[in-house]
N, C-alpha and C positions, 0 to 999 in steps of 0.2 A: 869201673868207676868213671864218673865224668871228669874231665880235665878242668883245672882251675879257670882256664881261659873261657871255655864254654859256660861255666857257671856265672862268671863275671858278665858275659855277653847276655845271658838269659836275664839276669838280675836288672842289668842297664836297659834291655828291651822292655821288661815289665815296669820299670820306672817310668819310661817315656810314655807307655800307654797309659798309665795312672796320671801322669802329668797333662797329657793331651785330653783325657776324659774330663778332668777337673776344669781345664781351661776352657773347653768347649761348653760345659754347663754354665760357667761364669758369663761367657760372651752371649749366651742365649737367654739371659734373665729375662723374665717377663716385663714387658713395658706396662706401665699403669695405665689403665683406661681412664679416659676423661669422665668425670661423674655425669656429664650430660649424655654419654653414650650407654649408661648403665641400663639394663633391662630389669624386669621384675626378679629374675633368678639372681642376678648380681646383687640387687638391693636386699633380698632375703638372706643371702650368703654374708653380706656385710652386716646386717643385723644380727645374725647368729654369732658371728665373730665378736661384735659388740657386746653381746649380752652373755658370752660365755664366761667371762671373768666377773661380771657384774653380779653382786649379791642382791637378789630381788626378795623383798619381804613377802611373806605368806599372803598377805592381804592384796598385794599387787599382781599376784599370779592370776592368769585366767581361771574361771570356775572349774574347768574340767582338770586342771593341774594342782588344784589346792586338795590338801588331805582333809577328808571329812572329819567333822568333830567327833569325838568319842561319845557313844551313847550309853548312859547309865541305866541299865535295864532294871536295877533295883527300884529306881524312881517311878517306873512305868507300871500303870495299873493294867493288867492283862485283859480286863473285862471292857476296856476302852481302847479299841484299835486306832482311833483318831490320835491318842496321846503318842503311839509309836510313830504314826506318820509325821505328826509335828516335829518329834525329836529327829527323825531322819531328814526331814526338808530344811532344818536350821542351817541358815547361811547360804542356801542355794535359791536360785531364781526359779519362781513359780508363776504359772498363769492361771488366773480364775476367770471363767467364762460366765457371763450373765446375759439374760434376755430380759428385754422390757415388753410389757403386755400391751394389748390393745392396738396392735398394728400401726406403730408410730412411724413417722418419716424419719429419715436419718438425721435431720436436723432436731427434731423432738428427742431422739435417742441421745444426741450430742448434749442437749441441754439438761435431760434428766440425770443422765450419768455424770455430767460435770458437777451437779449438785452432790451426788454421791461420793464423787472424788474429793470434793471440797470438804465434805464432813469427815471423811476418812483421813484427810491431811490434818484437819483440826484435831484429830485423836491422835496424831503423831504417828500414822502409818505412811510409809514411803511407797506410793502407788502410782504407776503410770497407766493411762488409759488409752485404748485404741478402739475406734468404732469400727467394726468389721462388717456390719450389715445394717439394715434399716432398723432392726430391733436387737441386734447382738453386739456385745462390747467385751473386751478382753481387759482385764486389770492384771498388770504385770507387777510382781512383788520382789524385791531384792532378798528378802529373807522369808522363805516359804513356810516357816513355822507359824507365821501370822495368818496364813490362808484361812484358817477355820474360824478365826475371829472376824475377819472380813466377810466370810461367808454368812456368819450369824447376823451381821449388820444388813447385808444385802438382802437376804431372804425376809427381813423385817420391813423393807421399804414397800410402800403401796403399789408401785408400778413394776415391782420385780416379779417376773414369771417363774424363773428358775435360775439356778447357780450351779455350775459344774466345777468341781475340785478333783483333780486326779482321777477324772473319768466317772466320779460318783455325782449324780445328778440330785440337787437338793431343791424341792419345790418352794417357791416364794409365796408371798402374801397373795398376789394376784393370780396364782396358779389354782387356788381353790375354786374360785368363781369359774375361770376358764376351763379348769379341769372337769367339773361337773357337766358343763355345756359340751365339752369335747366327748366326754363319756357318752352323754345322751345322742349326739350326733353319730358317734361311733356304733353305738348299739342299734340305732335305727339303720345304719348302713349295713351292719351285720345281718339285721333281720331281712333286709331287701335282698342282699346277696344269698341268703339261705332260701328264700322264696324262689329267686330265679333258678337257683340249683334245683329245687323241689319240682318246679314246673318242668325243666329239661329233662328230669329223670322220668316224669309221668309222660312226656311226649315220646320218649323212646319205648 
């Protein structure tokens, strides 16, 4: 058995080690950085600490962190797949692409689509417009469930060639005229290509 003197020595020794370790940690406390010396990682860490205890409302969260609204399948008509798409895009940002017919300049596209955007605004649709080419424009919607109503408006416009929603292309009013001409030129091109292929076969 260990002697009482050695037990006391060991306990005093352990107490000293504990005291020194606590004292060293206190003396090496982190110096606070000057706010002007913060880099992006420090700012991100500070923002996380700030928002950790902050209660953020559902509407203020970024779109990818919001919980999707529940879909009531009993109200959806199975014969209309657009109804399901409308319900699934409710409250989500969606982009609708549209093309202007007649090879317009970018300025003409800007003017024509500005009129479309104004009409949509007057009908209480919150739409942002971005011209991305000489005849191409993007309409960005905050609530994607309205995309099909906006598509119906756009395809009815005289200078609208086509509208694309969720990868589905809908021909516009101007596509009927252009579509027939394109089909004719395409058929002529196909006949010429077929004739060239036939001649090359004969030569062999």
